[in-house]
N, CA, C and O atoms as a Maestro MAE file, in Angstrom:
{
 s_m_m2io_version
 :::
 2.0.0
}

f_m_ct {
 s_m_title
 :::
 protein
 m_atom[176] {
  # First column is atom index #
  i_m_mmod_type
  r_m_x_coord
  r_m_y_coord
  r_m_z_coord
  i_m_residue_number
  s_m_chain_name
  s_m_pdb_residue_name
  s_m_pdb_atom_name
  i_m_atomic_number
  :::
  1 25 57.749 20.679 -31.329 1 A "MET " " N  " 7
  2 3 57.765 21.537 -30.225 1 A "MET " " CA " 6
  3 2 57.708 20.728 -28.953 1 A "MET " " C  " 6
  4 15 58.330 21.122 -27.967 1 A "MET " " O  " 8
  5 25 57.014 19.647 -28.921 2 A "ASP " " N  " 7
  6 3 56.902 18.829 -27.740 2 A "ASP " " CA " 6
  7 2 58.292 18.286 -27.266 2 A "ASP " " C  " 6
  8 15 58.585 18.182 -26.075 2 A "ASP " " O  " 8
  9 25 59.107 17.956 -28.282 3 A "VAL " " N  " 7
  10 3 60.507 17.364 -28.043 3 A "VAL " " CA " 6
  11 2 61.282 18.512 -27.298 3 A "VAL " " C  " 6
  12 15 61.958 18.266 -26.299 3 A "VAL " " O  " 8
  13 25 61.163 19.726 -27.804 4 A "VAL " " N  " 7
  14 3 61.959 20.834 -27.258 4 A "VAL " " CA " 6
  15 2 61.577 21.129 -25.796 4 A "VAL " " C  " 6
  16 15 62.441 21.397 -24.961 4 A "VAL " " O  " 8
  17 25 60.228 21.072 -25.498 5 A "LEU " " N  " 7
  18 3 59.800 21.343 -24.137 5 A "LEU " " CA " 6
  19 2 60.189 20.143 -23.208 5 A "LEU " " C  " 6
  20 15 60.526 20.354 -22.043 5 A "LEU " " O  " 8
  21 25 60.141 18.961 -23.703 6 A "ASP " " N  " 7
  22 3 60.626 17.899 -22.971 6 A "ASP " " CA " 6
  23 2 62.105 17.921 -22.652 6 A "ASP " " C  " 6
  24 15 62.547 17.596 -21.549 6 A "ASP " " O  " 8
  25 25 62.811 18.300 -23.620 7 A "LEU " " N  " 7
  26 3 64.273 18.541 -23.323 7 A "LEU " " CA " 6
  27 2 64.567 19.613 -22.317 7 A "LEU " " C  " 6
  28 15 65.455 19.468 -21.477 7 A "LEU " " O  " 8
  29 25 63.801 20.722 -22.402 8 A "LEU " " N  " 7
  30 3 63.974 21.833 -21.610 8 A "LEU " " CA " 6
  31 2 63.681 21.508 -20.102 8 A "LEU " " C  " 6
  32 15 64.424 21.934 -19.217 8 A "LEU " " O  " 8
  33 25 62.610 20.765 -19.847 9 A "PHE " " N  " 7
  34 3 62.136 20.478 -18.446 9 A "PHE " " CA " 6
  35 2 62.796 19.129 -17.810 9 A "PHE " " C  " 6
  36 15 62.754 18.889 -16.603 9 A "PHE " " O  " 8
  37 25 63.366 18.342 -18.702 10 A "THR " " N  " 7
  38 3 63.858 17.051 -18.125 10 A "THR " " CA " 6
  39 2 65.340 16.924 -18.047 10 A "THR " " C  " 6
  40 15 65.849 16.304 -17.114 10 A "THR " " O  " 8
  41 25 66.078 17.495 -19.006 11 A "SER " " N  " 7
  42 3 67.547 17.268 -19.024 11 A "SER " " CA " 6
  43 2 68.184 18.299 -18.098 11 A "SER " " C  " 6
  44 15 67.624 19.367 -17.849 11 A "SER " " O  " 8
  45 25 69.319 17.969 -17.618 12 A "PRO " " N  " 7
  46 3 70.131 18.949 -16.611 12 A "PRO " " CA " 6
  47 2 70.526 20.226 -17.446 12 A "PRO " " C  " 6
  48 15 70.516 21.325 -16.892 12 A "PRO " " O  " 8
  49 25 70.844 20.105 -18.661 13 A "ILE " " N  " 7
  50 3 71.242 21.338 -19.410 13 A "ILE " " CA " 6
  51 2 70.053 22.149 -19.631 13 A "ILE " " C  " 6
  52 15 70.142 23.372 -19.525 13 A "ILE " " O  " 8
  53 25 68.864 21.548 -19.951 14 A "GLY " " N  " 7
  54 3 67.646 22.276 -20.188 14 A "GLY " " CA " 6
  55 2 67.285 22.993 -18.866 14 A "GLY " " C  " 6
  56 15 67.007 24.192 -18.875 14 A "GLY " " O  " 8
  57 25 67.289 22.298 -17.789 15 A "LEU " " N  " 7
  58 3 66.964 22.954 -16.462 15 A "LEU " " CA " 6
  59 2 67.931 24.147 -16.131 15 A "LEU " " C  " 6
  60 15 67.483 25.173 -15.619 15 A "LEU " " O  " 8
  61 25 69.177 24.010 -16.409 16 A "LEU " " N  " 7
  62 3 70.133 25.115 -16.268 16 A "LEU " " CA " 6
  63 2 69.771 26.236 -17.137 16 A "LEU " " C  " 6
  64 15 69.774 27.383 -16.689 16 A "LEU " " O  " 8
  65 25 69.446 25.969 -18.399 17 A "SER " " N  " 7
  66 3 69.074 27.049 -19.362 17 A "SER " " CA " 6
  67 2 67.771 27.744 -18.841 17 A "SER " " C  " 6
  68 15 67.643 28.968 -18.867 17 A "SER " " O  " 8
  69 25 66.866 26.942 -18.394 18 A "LEU " " N  " 7
  70 3 65.599 27.566 -17.888 18 A "LEU " " CA " 6
  71 2 65.877 28.442 -16.728 18 A "LEU " " C  " 6
  72 15 65.366 29.562 -16.700 18 A "LEU " " O  " 8
  73 25 66.662 28.020 -15.742 19 A "PHE " " N  " 7
  74 3 67.060 28.792 -14.581 19 A "PHE " " CA " 6
  75 2 67.832 30.064 -14.928 19 A "PHE " " C  " 6
  76 15 67.667 31.091 -14.269 19 A "PHE " " O  " 8
  77 25 68.687 29.996 -15.978 20 A "THR " " N  " 7
  78 3 69.326 31.129 -16.367 20 A "THR " " CA " 6
  79 2 68.536 32.201 -17.122 20 A "THR " " C  " 6
  80 15 68.838 33.391 -17.034 20 A "THR " " O  " 8
  81 25 67.512 31.752 -17.870 21 A "ILE " " N  " 7
  82 3 66.541 32.600 -18.540 21 A "ILE " " CA " 6
  83 2 65.688 33.315 -17.484 21 A "ILE " " C  " 6
  84 15 65.500 34.530 -17.531 21 A "ILE " " O  " 8
  85 25 65.159 32.495 -16.495 22 A "LEU " " N  " 7
  86 3 64.317 33.083 -15.435 22 A "LEU " " CA " 6
  87 2 65.184 34.098 -14.566 22 A "LEU " " C  " 6
  88 15 64.715 35.165 -14.171 22 A "LEU " " O  " 8
  89 25 66.414 33.707 -14.314 23 A "PHE " " N  " 7
  90 3 67.167 34.687 -13.529 23 A "PHE " " CA " 6
  91 2 67.491 35.975 -14.193 23 A "PHE " " C  " 6
  92 15 67.452 37.029 -13.558 23 A "PHE " " O  " 8
  93 25 67.827 35.922 -15.517 24 A "ILE " " N  " 7
  94 3 68.035 37.160 -16.240 24 A "ILE " " CA " 6
  95 2 66.718 38.054 -16.264 24 A "ILE " " C  " 6
  96 15 66.798 39.260 -16.034 24 A "ILE " " O  " 8
  97 25 65.558 37.464 -16.536 25 A "ILE " " N  " 7
  98 3 64.256 38.165 -16.513 25 A "ILE " " CA " 6
  99 2 64.024 38.801 -15.154 25 A "ILE " " C  " 6
  100 15 63.654 39.972 -15.065 25 A "ILE " " O  " 8
  101 25 64.245 38.015 -14.078 26 A "GLY " " N  " 7
  102 3 64.094 38.562 -12.653 26 A "GLY " " CA " 6
  103 2 65.037 39.734 -12.422 26 A "GLY " " C  " 6
  104 15 64.636 40.776 -11.905 26 A "GLY " " O  " 8
  105 25 66.257 39.556 -12.801 27 A "MET " " N  " 7
  106 3 67.294 40.607 -12.665 27 A "MET " " CA " 6
  107 2 66.947 41.888 -13.383 27 A "MET " " C  " 6
  108 15 67.197 42.994 -12.902 27 A "MET " " O  " 8
  109 25 66.363 41.702 -14.548 28 A "ALA " " N  " 7
  110 3 65.835 42.868 -15.352 28 A "ALA " " CA " 6
  111 2 64.753 43.620 -14.612 28 A "ALA " " C  " 6
  112 15 64.784 44.846 -14.502 28 A "ALA " " O  " 8
  113 25 63.808 42.873 -14.112 29 A "PHE " " N  " 7
  114 3 62.735 43.617 -13.393 29 A "PHE " " CA " 6
  115 2 63.239 44.286 -12.187 29 A "PHE " " C  " 6
  116 15 62.810 45.397 -11.875 29 A "PHE " " O  " 8
  117 25 64.167 43.641 -11.459 30 A "PHE " " N  " 7
  118 3 64.754 44.297 -10.282 30 A "PHE " " CA " 6
  119 2 65.540 45.626 -10.672 30 A "PHE " " C  " 6
  120 15 65.425 46.658 -10.010 30 A "PHE " " O  " 8
  121 25 66.277 45.527 -11.703 31 A "LEU " " N  " 7
  122 3 67.052 46.642 -12.153 31 A "LEU " " CA " 6
  123 2 66.200 47.773 -12.633 31 A "LEU " " C  " 6
  124 15 66.513 48.931 -12.355 31 A "LEU " " O  " 8
  125 25 65.137 47.492 -13.341 32 A "ILE " " N  " 7
  126 3 64.232 48.485 -13.791 32 A "ILE " " CA " 6
  127 2 63.582 49.225 -12.637 32 A "ILE " " C  " 6
  128 15 63.532 50.455 -12.657 32 A "ILE " " O  " 8
  129 25 63.082 48.516 -11.631 33 A "GLY " " N  " 7
  130 3 62.439 49.059 -10.425 33 A "GLY " " CA " 6
  131 2 63.480 49.898 -9.686 33 A "GLY " " C  " 6
  132 15 63.159 50.979 -9.192 33 A "GLY " " O  " 8
  133 25 64.756 49.403 -9.600 34 A "TRP " " N  " 7
  134 3 65.807 50.155 -8.817 34 A "TRP " " CA " 6
  135 2 66.079 51.473 -9.531 34 A "TRP " " C  " 6
  136 15 66.096 52.532 -8.905 34 A "TRP " " O  " 8
  137 25 66.298 51.401 -10.885 35 A "TYR " " N  " 7
  138 3 66.559 52.568 -11.532 35 A "TYR " " CA " 6
  139 2 65.348 53.619 -11.510 35 A "TYR " " C  " 6
  140 15 65.569 54.826 -11.405 35 A "TYR " " O  " 8
  141 25 64.157 53.130 -11.608 36 A "LYS " " N  " 7
  142 3 63.017 54.018 -11.497 36 A "LYS " " CA " 6
  143 2 62.985 54.707 -10.170 36 A "LYS " " C  " 6
  144 15 62.662 55.895 -10.134 36 A "LYS " " O  " 8
  145 25 63.300 54.049 -9.057 37 A "ARG " " N  " 7
  146 3 63.307 54.645 -7.706 37 A "ARG " " CA " 6
  147 2 64.411 55.716 -7.622 37 A "ARG " " C  " 6
  148 15 64.263 56.777 -7.016 37 A "ARG " " O  " 8
  149 25 65.557 55.347 -8.293 38 A "LYS " " N  " 7
  150 3 66.743 56.338 -8.306 38 A "LYS " " CA " 6
  151 2 66.412 57.583 -9.071 38 A "LYS " " C  " 6
  152 15 66.798 58.677 -8.658 38 A "LYS " " O  " 8
  153 25 65.725 57.459 -10.150 39 A "ILE " " N  " 7
  154 3 65.312 58.579 -11.021 39 A "ILE " " CA " 6
  155 2 64.339 59.419 -10.272 39 A "ILE " " C  " 6
  156 15 64.497 60.639 -10.250 39 A "ILE " " O  " 8
  157 25 63.338 58.849 -9.652 40 A "ASP " " N  " 7
  158 3 62.319 59.536 -8.849 40 A "ASP " " CA " 6
  159 2 62.822 60.307 -7.623 40 A "ASP " " C  " 6
  160 15 62.398 61.410 -7.278 40 A "ASP " " O  " 8
  161 25 63.849 59.543 -6.958 41 A "ASN " " N  " 7
  162 3 64.410 60.162 -5.740 41 A "ASN " " CA " 6
  163 2 65.881 60.275 -5.838 41 A "ASN " " C  " 6
  164 15 66.588 59.413 -5.315 41 A "ASN " " O  " 8
  165 25 66.408 61.316 -6.496 42 A "PRO " " N  " 7
  166 3 67.932 61.317 -6.757 42 A "PRO " " CA " 6
  167 2 68.607 61.576 -5.401 42 A "PRO " " C  " 6
  168 15 69.806 61.314 -5.316 42 A "PRO " " O  " 8
  169 25 67.976 62.048 -4.367 43 A "GLU " " N  " 7
  170 3 68.731 62.389 -3.057 43 A "GLU " " CA " 6
  171 2 69.291 61.206 -2.353 43 A "GLU " " C  " 6
  172 15 70.269 61.308 -1.613 43 A "GLU " " O  " 8
  173 25 68.689 60.105 -2.574 44 A "GLU " " N  " 7
  174 3 69.098 58.883 -1.789 44 A "GLU " " CA " 6
  175 2 70.437 58.387 -2.159 44 A "GLU " " C  " 6
  176 15 70.904 57.394 -1.600 44 A "GLU " " O  " 8
  :::
 }
 m_bond[175] {
  # First column is bond index #
  i_m_from
  i_m_to
  i_m_order
  :::
  1 1 2 1
  2 2 3 1
  3 3 4 2
  4 3 5 1
  5 5 6 1
  6 6 7 1
  7 7 8 2
  8 7 9 1
  9 9 10 1
  10 10 11 1
  11 11 12 2
  12 11 13 1
  13 13 14 1
  14 14 15 1
  15 15 16 2
  16 15 17 1
  17 17 18 1
  18 18 19 1
  19 19 20 2
  20 19 21 1
  21 21 22 1
  22 22 23 1
  23 23 24 2
  24 23 25 1
  25 25 26 1
  26 26 27 1
  27 27 28 2
  28 27 29 1
  29 29 30 1
  30 30 31 1
  31 31 32 2
  32 31 33 1
  33 33 34 1
  34 34 35 1
  35 35 36 2
  36 35 37 1
  37 37 38 1
  38 38 39 1
  39 39 40 2
  40 39 41 1
  41 41 42 1
  42 42 43 1
  43 43 44 2
  44 43 45 1
  45 45 46 1
  46 46 47 1
  47 47 48 2
  48 47 49 1
  49 49 50 1
  50 50 51 1
  51 51 52 2
  52 51 53 1
  53 53 54 1
  54 54 55 1
  55 55 56 2
  56 55 57 1
  57 57 58 1
  58 58 59 1
  59 59 60 2
  60 59 61 1
  61 61 62 1
  62 62 63 1
  63 63 64 2
  64 63 65 1
  65 65 66 1
  66 66 67 1
  67 67 68 2
  68 67 69 1
  69 69 70 1
  70 70 71 1
  71 71 72 2
  72 71 73 1
  73 73 74 1
  74 74 75 1
  75 75 76 2
  76 75 77 1
  77 77 78 1
  78 78 79 1
  79 79 80 2
  80 79 81 1
  81 81 82 1
  82 82 83 1
  83 83 84 2
  84 83 85 1
  85 85 86 1
  86 86 87 1
  87 87 88 2
  88 87 89 1
  89 89 90 1
  90 90 91 1
  91 91 92 2
  92 91 93 1
  93 93 94 1
  94 94 95 1
  95 95 96 2
  96 95 97 1
  97 97 98 1
  98 98 99 1
  99 99 100 2
  100 99 101 1
  101 101 102 1
  102 102 103 1
  103 103 104 2
  104 103 105 1
  105 105 106 1
  106 106 107 1
  107 107 108 2
  108 107 109 1
  109 109 110 1
  110 110 111 1
  111 111 112 2
  112 111 113 1
  113 113 114 1
  114 114 115 1
  115 115 116 2
  116 115 117 1
  117 117 118 1
  118 118 119 1
  119 119 120 2
  120 119 121 1
  121 121 122 1
  122 122 123 1
  123 123 124 2
  124 123 125 1
  125 125 126 1
  126 126 127 1
  127 127 128 2
  128 127 129 1
  129 129 130 1
  130 130 131 1
  131 131 132 2
  132 131 133 1
  133 133 134 1
  134 134 135 1
  135 135 136 2
  136 135 137 1
  137 137 138 1
  138 138 139 1
  139 139 140 2
  140 139 141 1
  141 141 142 1
  142 142 143 1
  143 143 144 2
  144 143 145 1
  145 145 146 1
  146 146 147 1
  147 147 148 2
  148 147 149 1
  149 149 150 1
  150 150 151 1
  151 151 152 2
  152 151 153 1
  153 153 154 1
  154 154 155 1
  155 155 156 2
  156 155 157 1
  157 157 158 1
  158 158 159 1
  159 159 160 2
  160 159 161 1
  161 161 162 1
  162 162 163 1
  163 163 164 2
  164 163 165 1
  165 165 166 1
  166 166 167 1
  167 167 168 2
  168 167 169 1
  169 169 170 1
  170 170 171 1
  171 171 172 2
  172 171 173 1
  173 173 174 1
  174 174 175 1
  175 175 176 2
  :::
 }
}
């Protein structure tokens, strides 16, 4: 497991993968909040 984390945080491909994972999670939270606001307030 230590080798996997070392590869994730030190290699360029690992950092790109980490950025992609964090971006997708952040986008999911944003979209969930946006959809909830639209459902609660359909007039906007």
